[in-house]
C-alpha positions as CSV (number, residue, x, y, z in Angstrom):
1,M,-26.1,6.2,-21.9
2,P,-23.1,3.7,-23.7
3,A,-22.1,0.7,-21.5
4,T,-19.1,1.9,-19.7
5,P,-15.7,0.0,-20.7
6,N,-14.3,-2.3,-18.7
7,I,-10.9,-0.9,-18.2
8,P,-8.2,-2.8,-16.3
9,H,-6.5,-2.1,-13.3
10,R,-3.6,0.0,-13.3
11,A,-1.4,-2.5,-11.8
12,I,-2.3,-4.9,-14.7
13,V,-1.8,-2.2,-17.0
14,E,1.7,-2.0,-15.4
15,H,1.9,-5.8,-15.6
16,L,1.3,-5.9,-19.7
17,V,3.6,-3.2,-20.3
18,R,6.4,-5.2,-18.5
19,Q,5.6,-7.9,-20.2
20,A,5.9,-6.2,-23.7
21,V,9.4,-4.9,-22.9
22,Y,10.2,-8.7,-21.5
23,D,9.0,-10.1,-25.2
24,R,10.7,-6.8,-27.1
25,M,14.0,-7.4,-25.0
26,G,13.9,-11.3,-25.6
27,V,14.0,-11.7,-22.0
28,Q,12.1,-13.5,-19.3
29,A,9.3,-12.4,-17.3
30,P,9.6,-12.0,-13.8
31,R,7.3,-15.0,-13.0
32,A,8.8,-18.9,-12.6
33,A,7.6,-21.3,-14.2
34,G,4.7,-23.3,-12.7
35,S,3.4,-19.5,-10.8
36,P,-0.3,-19.7,-10.8
37,N,-0.3,-15.8,-10.7
38,P,2.2,-12.9,-12.1
39,L,3.5,-10.9,-9.5
40,V,2.8,-6.9,-9.3
41,V,4.6,-4.6,-7.3
42,N,2.7,-1.5,-6.3
43,V,4.3,2.1,-4.5
44,S,2.2,2.7,-1.5
45,A,2.1,6.3,-0.8
46,R,1.3,8.1,2.3
47,H,-2.5,7.2,3.3
48,C,-4.7,6.4,6.3
49,H,-7.4,4.1,7.2
50,L,-10.3,5.4,9.3
51,T,-13.5,4.0,11.5
52,Q,-16.6,5.2,10.3
53,E,-16.8,7.0,13.5
54,A,-13.6,9.2,12.6
55,V,-15.2,9.8,9.2
56,E,-18.1,11.4,10.7
57,A,-16.0,13.3,13.0
58,L,-14.1,15.0,10.0
59,F,-16.9,14.7,7.2
60,G,-19.8,15.2,9.1
61,T,-22.8,13.1,10.6
62,G,-23.6,10.3,8.3
63,H,-20.9,10.7,5.9
64,Q,-19.8,7.6,3.8
65,L,-16.7,7.6,1.9
66,T,-16.9,7.5,-1.7
67,V,-14.6,5.6,-4.2
68,H,-12.2,7.8,-5.8
69,K,-10.8,4.4,-7.7
70,M,-10.3,0.9,-6.7
71,L,-7.0,-0.7,-6.0
72,Y,-5.5,-4.0,-6.8
73,Q,-6.5,-6.0,-3.7
74,E,-10.5,-6.6,-4.1
75,G,-13.2,-4.6,-2.7
76,Q,-10.3,-1.9,-1.4
77,F,-10.8,1.5,-2.9
78,A,-8.9,4.8,-3.0
79,A,-11.6,7.4,-1.3
80,K,-12.1,10.9,-2.8
81,E,-12.1,11.7,0.6
82,T,-8.5,13.4,2.0
83,V,-8.0,14.8,5.5
84,T,-4.8,17.1,6.9
85,L,-2.4,15.4,9.5
86,I,-1.1,17.7,11.7
87,G,2.6,16.7,13.1
88,P,4.1,17.6,16.5
89,R,5.7,20.6,14.9
90,S,2.7,21.9,13.5
91,R,4.0,20.8,10.4
92,V,1.0,19.4,7.9
93,I,0.5,17.4,5.5
94,S,-2.7,18.1,3.4
95,N,-4.5,16.0,0.6
96,L,-3.4,12.8,3.0
97,R,-5.7,9.8,0.9
98,I,-8.2,7.6,3.4
99,L,-8.4,4.3,1.7
100,G,-11.7,2.5,2.4
101,P,-14.0,1.0,3.2
102,C,-13.6,1.4,7.1
103,R,-11.9,-0.2,9.0
104,T,-12.3,-1.4,13.1
105,L,-9.2,0.9,14.2
106,N,-7.4,4.1,12.8
107,Q,-4.4,3.8,11.4
108,V,-1.8,6.4,9.6
109,E,1.1,5.2,7.7
110,L,4.1,7.3,6.5
111,A,7.3,6.5,5.1
112,Y,10.3,7.9,7.3
113,T,10.8,10.9,4.9
114,D,7.3,11.8,5.9
115,A,7.7,11.2,9.3
116,I,10.7,13.3,9.8
117,A,9.6,16.7,8.0
118,L,6.4,16.6,10.4
119,G,8.6,15.8,13.5
120,F,7.2,12.5,14.1
121,D,9.4,9.6,15.4
122,I,7.3,6.2,14.2
123,P,8.1,3.0,14.8
124,L,8.3,-0.2,11.8
125,R,4.6,-2.0,12.3
126,S,3.0,-4.9,10.4
127,S,-0.6,-2.9,9.5
128,G,-2.7,-3.2,12.5
129,S,-0.2,-3.4,15.3
130,I,-0.5,0.1,16.6
131,E,-0.3,-0.6,20.3
132,G,2.5,2.1,21.9
133,T,2.6,3.7,18.9
134,P,2.3,7.8,18.2
135,G,-0.9,9.5,17.7
136,G,-1.7,12.6,15.6
137,M,-4.1,15.3,14.8
138,L,-6.4,15.2,11.5
139,M,-8.3,17.6,10.4
140,G,-11.6,17.6,7.9
141,P,-14.2,19.8,6.6
142,A,-16.3,19.6,9.3
143,G,-13.9,19.1,12.1
144,F,-10.7,17.7,13.9
145,F,-9.9,13.9,14.9
146,K,-8.0,13.3,17.6
147,M,-5.5,10.0,17.0
148,E,-4.3,8.8,20.6
149,Q,-2.1,6.1,18.4
150,G,-1.8,4.7,15.1
151,V,1.0,6.6,13.3
152,I,3.7,4.2,11.9
153,R,6.0,3.2,8.9
154,A,4.1,-0.2,7.5
155,L,6.1,-3.4,7.3
156,R,6.9,-3.8,3.4
157,H,4.7,-6.9,2.6
158,V,3.5,-9.1,0.1
159,H,0.0,-10.2,-0.3
160,M,-0.9,-14.0,-1.4
161,G,-3.6,-16.3,-1.8
162,P,-3.3,-20.0,-0.9
163,A,-2.2,-21.2,-4.1
164,D,0.8,-18.6,-4.2
165,A,1.8,-19.2,-0.6
166,A,1.6,-23.1,-2.0
167,F,4.2,-22.3,-4.6
168,Y,6.4,-20.4,-2.8
169,G,6.6,-22.7,-0.1
170,V,5.7,-19.8,2.5
171,K,2.9,-19.3,5.2
172,Q,1.0,-16.2,7.0
173,G,3.9,-14.2,9.3
174,D,6.8,-15.9,7.6
175,D,9.7,-13.4,6.0
176,V,10.3,-13.2,2.2
177,A,12.7,-10.7,-0.1
178,L,11.9,-9.0,-3.1
179,R,14.6,-8.6,-5.7
180,I,14.4,-5.6,-7.7
181,E,16.7,-5.0,-11.3
182,G,18.1,-2.1,-12.7
183,P,20.2,1.0,-12.6
184,C,19.5,1.4,-9.1
185,G,18.1,-2.3,-8.4
186,L,18.5,-3.5,-4.9
187,S,17.1,-6.4,-2.4
188,L,14.5,-5.8,-0.2
189,D,14.9,-8.1,2.9
190,K,11.9,-8.9,5.3
191,M,9.0,-8.5,3.6
192,L,6.2,-9.6,5.6
193,V,4.1,-12.9,3.8
194,R,0.2,-12.2,4.3
195,V,-1.8,-14.9,3.3
196,D,-5.8,-14.7,2.1
197,P,-8.1,-16.7,-0.1
198,S,-8.9,-13.1,-1.0
199,F,-5.9,-11.7,-1.8
200,K,-3.9,-11.4,-5.0
201,L,-0.6,-11.9,-5.6
202,E,0.9,-8.1,-4.7
203,V,3.7,-6.5,-3.0
204,H,3.2,-3.4,-1.3
205,I,6.3,-0.9,-0.5
206,D,6.6,2.6,0.3
207,T,7.8,5.5,-1.6
208,D,11.3,5.9,0.0
209,E,11.9,2.4,-1.0
210,G,10.0,2.9,-4.6
211,N,12.2,5.8,-4.6
212,A,15.6,4.6,-3.9
213,C,15.2,1.5,-6.5
214,N,13.4,3.6,-9.1
215,L,10.8,1.9,-9.7
216,Q,9.4,1.8,-13.1
217,P,6.5,-0.2,-15.0
218,E,9.2,-2.4,-16.9
219,S,11.7,-3.1,-13.6
220,R,12.0,-6.9,-13.3
221,C,10.7,-7.7,-9.6
222,E,11.1,-10.9,-8.4
223,I,10.0,-12.6,-4.9
224,V,13.2,-14.5,-3.1
225,V,12.4,-17.5,-0.3
């Protein structure tokens, strides 16, 4: 069997596309002089994080999540498995992607547009901060799982390694802004900084935010402290 080619992650491909466009246009790429890593900006579509207990309730005893595609952050992946989320108005979102690996809590992340369509009144929270948030019902091929809480709109955030945090002069829990240029350019303030040695430099915004600025692979983006 021939060896599998080492295909770069989509985020890296998009970064290379941006770089090529900047070179062709003769403009400077959005990487400040001395920055240890290129800035990657990704739109995070609606998804959920589940415990192993929830996965087994939805897909059967002993079921393990299977990899659909690897994500930019090390060890994270979009699973082949999807579920249906049932909202308060009995409206549903089907094919809600599960992100793996399994976590210690259940959390659904929606954009406000998704929440309005389903009838949810969701708070803006950092990932993992689910105390007092709405719950919901998930449906899978093997059964249902009731979430008592955990449906949120995730705060836009940037993943940084220690070298990135030192370069920008920020620490865990700080806020920065993301400036996106283009015909629909805008600045997204109050972007939460998350720092961990395992993190690659990456911004996550949701679909409402990505659509508002018409984020494209060639869009110029920069972090503003």
